[in-house]
C-alpha positions in Angstrom: 31.6 -97.3 99.5 35.3 -96.5 99.3 34.9 -94.9 95.9 31.9 -92.8 97.1 34.0 -91.7 100.2 36.9 -90.7 98.0 34.7 -88.7 95.6 33.0 -86.9 98.5 36.4 -86.2 100.0 37.8 -84.7 96.8 34.7 -82.6 96.3 34.8 -81.4 100.0 31.2 -82.6 100.4 31.1 -82.7 104.2 27.4 -83.6 104.4 27.9 -86.6 102.1 31.0 -87.8 104.1 29.0 -87.6 107.3 26.0 -89.5 105.7 28.3 -92.2 104.3 30.0 -92.6 107.7 26.8 -92.8 109.7 25.3 -95.3 107.1 28.4 -97.5 107.4 28.3 -97.4 111.2 24.7 -98.5 111.2 25.4 -101.2 108.7 28.2 -102.6 111.0 25.7 -102.8 113.9 23.7 -105.2 111.7 26.5 -107.1 110.0 29.4 -107.7 112.4 31.9 -108.4 109.7 35.6 -107.4 109.6 35.2 -106.0 106.1 32.4 -103.7 107.3 34.5 -102.6 110.3 37.3 -101.6 107.9 34.8 -99.5 105.9 33.7 -97.9 109.2 37.2 -96.8 109.9 37.7 -95.5 106.4 34.6 -93.4 106.3 35.0 -92.0 109.7 38.7 -91.3 109.1 38.0 -89.3 105.9 35.2 -87.4 107.7 37.6 -86.6 110.5 40.3 -85.3 108.1 37.8 -82.7 106.8 36.1 -81.7 110.0 38.3 -82.8 112.9 35.2 -84.3 114.4 35.7 -87.9 115.6 32.5 -90.0 115.2 34.3 -93.4 115.3 33.1 -95.1 118.5 35.7 -96.1 121.2 34.6 -99.7 121.1 35.2 -99.9 117.3 38.6 -98.2 117.8 39.5 -101.0 120.2 38.2 -103.7 117.8 40.2 -102.4 114.8 43.3 -102.0 116.9 43.0 -105.6 118.0 42.5 -106.8 114.5 45.6 -104.9 113.2 47.7 -105.7 116.2 47.0 -109.4 116.0 47.5 -109.9 112.2 50.5 -112.0 111.3 49.9 -111.6 107.5 49.8 -108.1 106.3 47.8 -108.3 103.0 46.6 -105.4 100.9 43.4 -105.3 102.9 45.1 -104.8 106.3 47.6 -102.4 104.9 45.1 -100.0 103.3 42.9 -100.2 106.4 45.7 -99.2 108.6 46.7 -96.4 106.3 43.1 -95.1 106.4 42.5 -95.2 110.2 45.6 -93.6 111.6 44.0 -90.2 112.4 41.5 -91.9 114.7 43.8 -94.0 116.8 45.9 -93.0 119.9 49.6 -92.2 119.2 51.0 -95.2 121.1 48.7 -97.6 119.2 49.7 -96.1 115.9 53.4 -96.5 116.7 53.1 -100.1 117.8 51.1 -101.2 114.8 53.5 -99.3 112.5 56.4 -101.4 114.1 54.5 -104.6 113.4 54.0 -103.5 109.8 57.7 -102.7 109.4 58.7 -106.0 110.9 56.7 -107.7 108.2 58.2 -105.7 105.4 60.4 -108.4 103.9 57.2 -110.5 103.3 55.3 -107.5 102.0 58.0 -106.7 99.5 58.0 -110.4 98.3 54.2 -110.1 97.7 54.7 -107.6 94.9 54.9 -103.9 93.9 51.4 -102.9 94.9 51.6 -104.1 98.5 55.1 -102.6 98.8 54.0 -99.2 97.7 50.8 -99.2 99.8 52.7 -100.3 102.9 55.0 -97.4 102.6 52.2 -94.9 102.1 50.4 -96.4 105.1 53.5 -95.9 107.2 53.9 -92.4 106.0 50.2 -91.7 106.8 50.9 -93.1 110.3 53.9 -90.8 110.7 51.8 -87.7 109.7 49.2 -88.7 112.3 51.9 -89.1 114.9 53.3 -85.7 114.0 50.0 -84.1 114.8 49.8 -86.1 118.1 53.3 -86.9 119.4 56.4 -85.4 117.8 58.8 -87.7 119.6 57.1 -90.8 118.3 56.8 -89.3 114.8 60.5 -88.7 114.7 61.3 -92.3 115.9 59.0 -93.8 113.3 60.4 -91.5 110.6 63.9 -92.9 111.3 62.6 -96.5 111.0 60.8 -95.8 107.7 63.9 -94.1 106.3 65.7 -97.5 106.6 63.2 -99.2 104.2 63.7 -99.4 100.5 61.4 -97.6 98.1 60.1 -99.4 95.0 61.7 -98.1 91.8 58.2 -97.2 90.3 57.1 -95.4 93.5 57.5 -91.7 92.8 55.0 -90.6 95.5 56.5 -92.0 98.7 60.0 -90.3 98.4 58.3 -87.0 97.9 55.9 -87.6 100.8 58.9 -88.6 102.9 60.6 -85.2 102.1 57.5 -83.3 103.1 57.4 -85.2 106.4 61.1 -84.6 107.1 60.6 -80.8 106.6 57.4 -80.8 108.8 59.2 -82.7 111.6 62.1 -80.2 111.5 59.6 -77.3 111.5 57.9 -78.7 114.6 61.2 -79.1 116.3 62.6 -75.7 115.5 59.7 -73.5 114.5 62.0 -72.3 111.7 59.8 -71.1 108.8 62.5 -72.2 106.2 61.2 -75.7 106.6 57.7 -74.7 105.6 59.2 -72.9 102.6 61.1 -76.1 101.6 57.9 -78.1 101.9 56.0 -75.6 99.8 58.7 -75.8 97.2 57.8 -79.5 96.9 54.1 -78.6 96.5 55.1 -76.3 93.6 57.1 -79.0 92.0 54.1 -81.4 92.1 52.0 -78.7 90.4 54.7 -78.3 87.7 54.8 -82.0 86.9 51.0 -82.1 86.8 50.5 -84.0 90.1 47.7 -81.7 91.3 46.1 -84.2 93.6 49.4 -84.9 95.4 50.1 -81.1 95.6 46.7 -80.6 97.3 47.3 -83.4 99.8 50.7 -82.1 100.7 49.5 -78.5 101.0 46.7 -79.7 103.4 49.3 -81.5 105.6 51.5 -78.4 105.7 48.4 -76.3 106.8 47.5 -78.9 109.5 50.9 -78.8 111.0 51.0 -74.9 111.0 47.6 -74.9 112.7 48.9 -76.9 115.7 52.1 -75.0 116.0 
């Protein structure tokens, strides 16, 4: 399911994203399983990112918030789920869950490179979601993320971090120079053949400009 959603997202196939999300929501009604709930959040989150239409039911938002808020062991499954549901949750919930993830970071780092990198990306996704909802909380979370260590093999997160820094500054000042700096990073990604990252960052810049 996650591969199908990712493929549809890359292809901008809105109808397929909607179909996958509705199919997954129906499946969860039949199979009340946490794994199926996580897939509901992923499919609805990707659909929302393309359409700004929220089809994730309020009761499921509460369920997944409870799961993520109560976890004491942030494994790969919980980390990637949080990173792929942030657009659908209220700002205060995003911030509180992010703090729980940060407080578990020493354990996450000890579990290996993959969890370390995915945890940072999940937090950066959360910060972008906050930037679109609550600038004050986005800035507070950014400062906390900035105190974490990046893995030596993680090229993506430091670049993502720079994009967010410029977008926060743009939201605070409305100075277009910060958009220019963010676009310079997009150009750099294209020059080093990281087209997918460039497209993701360009989309974030566009979203922030749309709400300004």
